C-alpha positions as CSV (number, residue, x, y, z in Angstrom):
1,X,183.7,88.9,53.3
2,X,183.7,92.5,52.1
3,X,186.3,93.9,49.7
4,X,187.4,96.3,52.4
5,X,188.1,93.3,54.7
6,X,190.0,91.4,52.0
7,X,192.3,94.3,51.3
8,X,192.9,95.0,55.0
9,X,195.4,93.7,57.5
10,X,193.7,90.8,59.4
11,X,194.3,90.9,63.1
12,X,192.7,88.4,65.4
13,X,191.9,89.0,69.0
14,X,190.2,86.7,71.5
15,X,188.4,88.1,74.6
16,X,185.7,87.6,77.2
17,X,183.2,90.4,78.0
18,X,185.2,91.5,81.1
19,X,188.2,92.1,78.8
20,X,186.3,94.5,76.5
21,X,188.0,97.7,77.7
22,X,191.6,96.2,77.6
23,X,190.7,94.9,74.1
24,X,189.5,98.3,73.0
25,X,192.7,99.9,74.5
26,X,194.8,97.4,72.5
27,X,192.9,98.1,69.3
28,X,193.4,101.9,69.8
29,X,197.2,101.4,70.3
30,X,197.3,99.4,67.0
31,X,195.6,102.3,65.1
32,X,197.8,104.9,66.8
33,X,201.0,103.2,65.7
34,X,199.8,102.6,62.1
35,X,200.1,104.8,59.0
36,X,197.0,106.8,57.9
37,X,196.9,104.6,54.8
38,X,196.7,101.3,56.7
39,X,193.4,99.6,57.1
40,X,192.6,96.7,59.4
41,X,190.2,93.8,59.7
42,X,189.8,93.0,63.4
43,X,188.5,89.5,63.8
44,X,187.1,89.0,67.4
45,X,186.9,85.5,68.8
46,X,184.3,85.5,71.6
47,X,183.4,83.2,74.4
48,X,179.8,84.5,74.2
49,X,177.9,86.9,72.0
50,X,178.9,90.6,72.2
51,X,176.1,93.0,72.7
52,X,175.2,95.3,69.7
53,X,175.9,98.4,71.9
54,X,179.5,97.1,72.5
55,X,179.9,96.5,68.8
56,X,178.7,100.0,68.0
57,X,181.3,101.4,70.5
58,X,184.1,99.6,68.6
59,X,182.9,100.9,65.3
60,X,182.9,104.5,66.6
61,X,186.4,103.9,68.1
62,X,188.0,103.0,64.8
63,X,186.1,105.1,62.4
64,X,187.1,104.4,58.8
65,X,190.4,102.7,59.8
66,X,189.0,99.2,60.2
67,X,186.1,96.8,60.0
68,X,185.1,94.1,62.5
69,X,184.0,90.5,62.3
70,X,182.8,88.5,65.3
71,X,183.0,84.8,65.8
72,X,181.3,83.2,68.8
73,X,183.2,80.1,69.7
74,X,181.4,79.2,72.9
75,X,181.7,75.5,73.5
76,X,184.1,75.0,70.6
77,X,186.9,73.7,72.8
78,X,185.0,71.8,75.5
79,X,187.4,68.8,75.6
80,X,190.9,70.5,75.8
81,X,192.7,71.2,79.0
82,X,192.4,74.8,80.3
83,X,194.5,75.8,83.3
84,X,192.5,77.6,85.9
85,X,194.8,80.7,85.6
86,X,193.5,81.3,82.0
87,X,190.3,81.3,80.0
88,X,189.4,79.1,77.1
89,X,189.6,82.2,74.8
90,X,193.4,81.9,74.9
91,X,193.2,78.6,73.1
92,X,191.0,79.8,70.3
93,X,194.0,80.7,68.2
94,X,194.6,77.0,67.6
95,X,191.4,76.9,65.5
96,X,192.2,79.7,63.1
97,X,193.3,77.7,60.1
98,X,189.9,76.0,59.9
99,X,187.7,79.0,60.8
100,X,189.4,81.6,58.6
101,X,189.5,79.8,55.3
102,X,189.6,83.1,53.3
103,X,193.0,84.0,54.7
104,X,196.5,82.5,54.0
105,X,198.2,84.5,56.7
106,X,196.9,86.4,59.8
107,X,198.2,88.2,62.8
108,X,197.1,87.0,66.2
109,X,197.5,89.3,69.3
110,X,196.7,89.1,72.9
111,X,194.5,91.9,74.3
112,X,196.8,92.6,77.2
113,X,199.2,94.4,74.9
114,X,200.0,98.0,73.8
115,X,201.5,98.5,70.4
116,X,204.0,101.2,69.6
117,X,205.2,99.8,66.3
118,X,203.2,99.3,63.2
119,X,201.6,95.8,62.9
120,X,200.8,96.5,59.3
121,X,204.5,96.6,58.5
122,X,205.0,93.3,60.4
123,X,202.3,91.6,58.4
124,X,203.5,92.9,55.0
125,X,207.2,92.4,55.6
126,X,207.1,88.9,57.2
127,X,207.6,86.2,54.5
128,X,206.5,82.9,55.9
129,X,207.6,80.4,53.2
130,X,207.1,76.9,54.8
131,X,207.2,78.2,58.4
132,X,204.0,77.7,60.4
133,X,204.5,80.6,62.8
134,X,206.6,83.7,63.4
135,X,206.9,85.1,66.9
136,X,209.3,86.3,69.6
137,X,211.4,83.7,71.5
138,X,211.4,84.2,75.2
139,X,214.7,84.8,77.0
140,X,214.4,81.6,79.1
141,X,215.2,82.1,82.8
142,X,217.2,79.5,84.7
143,X,214.2,78.2,86.7
144,X,212.2,77.7,83.5
145,X,214.7,75.4,81.7
146,X,213.7,72.2,83.5
147,X,210.0,72.6,82.6
148,X,210.7,73.4,78.9
149,X,213.0,70.4,78.6
150,X,210.3,68.2,80.2
151,X,207.9,69.0,77.5
152,X,210.4,68.7,74.7
153,X,211.2,72.3,74.1
154,X,214.6,74.0,73.9
155,X,215.4,77.0,76.1
156,X,215.8,80.1,74.0
157,X,213.7,78.5,71.2
158,X,210.3,78.9,72.9
159,X,208.0,81.6,71.5
160,X,205.5,83.6,73.5
161,X,202.2,83.1,71.7
162,X,200.8,86.6,72.6
163,X,201.8,87.8,69.1
164,X,201.9,85.5,66.2
165,X,202.2,85.7,62.4
166,X,200.3,82.5,61.5
167,X,200.7,80.8,58.1
168,X,197.2,79.4,57.9
169,X,197.8,77.9,54.5
170,X,200.7,75.7,55.7
171,X,198.9,74.8,58.9
172,X,195.9,73.7,56.9
173,X,198.0,71.8,54.4
174,X,199.6,69.7,57.1
175,X,196.3,69.3,59.1
176,X,197.9,70.8,62.2
177,X,194.7,71.9,63.9
178,X,193.8,68.3,64.9
179,X,197.3,67.6,66.0
180,X,197.4,70.8,68.2
181,X,194.0,70.2,69.7
182,X,194.9,66.6,70.6
183,X,198.2,67.7,72.2
184,X,196.4,70.4,74.2
185,X,194.4,67.8,76.1
186,X,197.4,67.0,78.2
187,X,196.7,68.2,81.8
188,X,200.4,68.6,82.7
189,X,200.9,71.6,80.5
190,X,201.5,74.9,82.2
191,X,200.6,77.1,79.2
192,X,198.5,74.7,77.1
193,X,198.1,76.5,73.8
194,X,201.5,78.1,73.9
195,X,203.2,74.9,74.9
196,X,201.6,72.8,72.1
197,X,202.5,75.5,69.5
198,X,206.1,75.2,70.5
199,X,206.1,71.4,70.7
200,X,204.5,70.7,67.3
201,X,205.8,73.7,65.3
202,X,209.4,73.3,66.4
203,X,211.7,73.8,63.5
204,X,209.1,75.8,61.5
205,X,209.0,78.9,63.6
206,X,210.5,82.2,62.4
207,X,212.0,84.3,65.2
208,X,211.1,88.0,65.4
209,X,213.0,90.9,67.0
210,X,212.1,91.1,70.7
211,X,210.5,94.6,70.5
212,X,207.5,93.1,68.6
213,X,206.4,91.2,71.8
214,X,208.2,92.6,74.8
215,X,207.0,90.4,77.7
216,X,207.4,91.4,81.4
217,X,211.0,90.1,81.9
218,X,212.2,92.1,78.9
219,X,211.6,95.3,80.8
220,X,213.1,94.5,84.2
221,X,216.8,95.2,84.9
222,X,217.1,92.2,87.1
223,X,216.5,90.0,84.0
224,X,218.8,91.8,81.6
225,X,221.6,89.2,82.0
226,X,219.1,86.5,81.0
227,X,217.9,88.6,78.1
228,X,221.5,89.1,76.8
229,X,222.1,85.3,76.7
230,X,219.8,85.3,73.7
231,X,219.6,88.9,72.4
232,X,221.9,91.9,72.0
233,X,222.4,95.2,73.9
234,X,220.8,96.9,70.9
235,X,217.8,94.6,71.2
236,X,217.5,95.6,74.9
237,X,217.6,99.3,74.0
238,X,215.0,98.9,71.2
239,X,212.7,97.2,73.7
240,X,213.0,100.0,76.2
241,X,212.5,102.7,73.5
242,X,209.8,101.3,71.2
243,X,208.9,97.8,72.4
244,X,205.3,96.7,72.3
245,X,204.3,96.1,75.9
246,X,202.9,92.7,76.7
247,X,201.5,92.7,80.2
248,X,202.3,89.1,81.1
249,X,201.6,88.7,84.8
250,X,200.2,91.8,86.6
251,X,197.8,94.0,84.6
252,X,198.1,97.8,84.7
253,X,194.3,98.3,85.1
254,X,194.6,96.2,88.3
255,X,197.9,97.3,89.9
256,X,201.2,99.1,89.3
257,X,203.5,97.1,86.9
258,X,205.8,97.4,84.0
259,X,204.7,99.9,81.2
260,X,202.2,101.3,83.6
261,X,202.1,104.8,82.2
262,X,202.1,103.5,78.6
263,X,198.8,101.6,79.2
264,X,197.1,104.5,81.0
265,X,198.1,107.0,78.3
266,X,196.2,104.9,75.8
267,X,193.3,104.3,78.1
268,X,192.8,108.0,78.6
269,X,192.5,108.4,74.8
270,X,189.5,106.1,74.7
271,X,186.1,107.6,74.2
272,X,184.2,108.2,77.4
273,X,181.6,105.7,76.4
274,X,184.3,103.0,76.5
275,X,186.2,104.2,79.6
276,X,183.1,104.3,81.7
277,X,182.6,100.5,81.2
278,X,185.6,99.8,83.5
279,X,185.4,100.2,87.2
280,X,188.8,101.6,88.2
281,X,189.8,101.9,91.8
282,X,190.2,105.6,92.6
283,X,193.6,105.1,94.2
284,X,195.0,103.3,91.1
285,X,193.6,106.0,88.8
286,X,195.2,108.8,90.8
287,X,198.4,106.8,90.9
288,X,198.3,106.6,87.1
289,X,197.8,110.4,86.9
290,X,200.7,111.1,89.3
291,X,203.0,108.6,87.5
292,X,202.4,110.2,84.2
293,X,203.6,113.6,85.6
294,X,207.5,113.9,85.4
295,X,207.8,115.1,89.0
296,X,205.4,112.4,90.3
297,X,207.3,109.7,88.3
298,X,210.6,110.8,89.8
299,X,209.1,110.6,93.4
300,X,207.5,107.2,92.8
301,X,210.5,105.7,91.1
302,X,212.8,107.1,93.8
303,X,210.7,105.6,96.5
304,X,210.6,102.2,94.8
305,X,214.4,102.2,94.3
306,X,215.0,103.1,97.9
307,X,212.6,100.3,99.0
308,X,214.4,97.7,96.9
309,X,217.8,98.8,98.3
310,X,216.6,98.5,101.9
311,X,214.9,95.2,101.3
312,X,218.1,93.7,99.8
313,X,220.4,94.7,102.7
C-alpha cells in the first residue's frame, strides 16, 4: 500500500459493471462534500475485473484527491444466500476484516447514495472503542416489526448497512467474519448481509445521527410520525436540509423518486466520458432538467400533490 493510501480516508464501495456510473456519481458527491485538504483511498470490491479504460476514467474524475484499489471477489461468496432482489456484491462488506488487513477501521458505503456531508469528518470523529460497527438505525415501520422480531432484532435498533463505520480490528479479534458468513447462509433472511450484521453485532453497534444515511422513508412526510418515534424534529429537519440521500427502493436514474434533483445535479457534473456510459431514457432526462428548474419543480410538485389528494378521496 502506498503512503498516500495509508494517510487517506479509506472508503469501500462494491459494485457490478452496470453500476459504474452510479458509483462514479457517488464518488463525485463524496469529493464535492469534502474539504480541499481531505484525501481518500477508494477501495472498490468487484464482481468481475474492471476494464483499464474504466479505471482511467475514475482516476481522471478524482484528480489528486484520491487513489484507487480494486479487489476482484468473483466467486468469493459462492455458498451464502443471495436474495434475487440483490447482487452478491452487497455481501462483500462481510469479508472486509480479512481482506483489508492494513486497516483498523474503514468506511463502507453503498453506491446508490449521494453525500452532502463530509465523510472524512465522520471517519475522524467516530471513536469505535469495542464497538463492531457504527451506522444509522432505521425508523422501524409498523409492518416491519414482526419480521425484525422473528430474526431476533429489536425495532428501532436495526441499522441500515448502506453506510457503516467498521471496526476491522475488533471484528478480526473476535473472528466475526466466519460467524457472519455462516449466519448469511440462512435462506429466510430478507436482507441477508444487513440482517446478519444486526443479529450478530447487536449490543456493539454505535448509532449515528440519521442525516448520515437518510433512507427513503426519512424523506417522505407520510413516514414522519414513524421517524419521530425514534428521532427528534431537529433530526427530521437536518435530514431534509443536509441529509445524505440513500436511494433505497427506486433509483433516480430509472424513475422519479426522492432526492431526484440531488442525484441529477451530481450526474450532470460528471465528465462527458463517464456520463455517456449510461443510457438514459430521453423522457427521464428531460424530466430531470425540468424538475431542477424552480418553475418546473413547482408545476410537477403541484401536480403530484393534486394527484395524491384526488386519489385519497
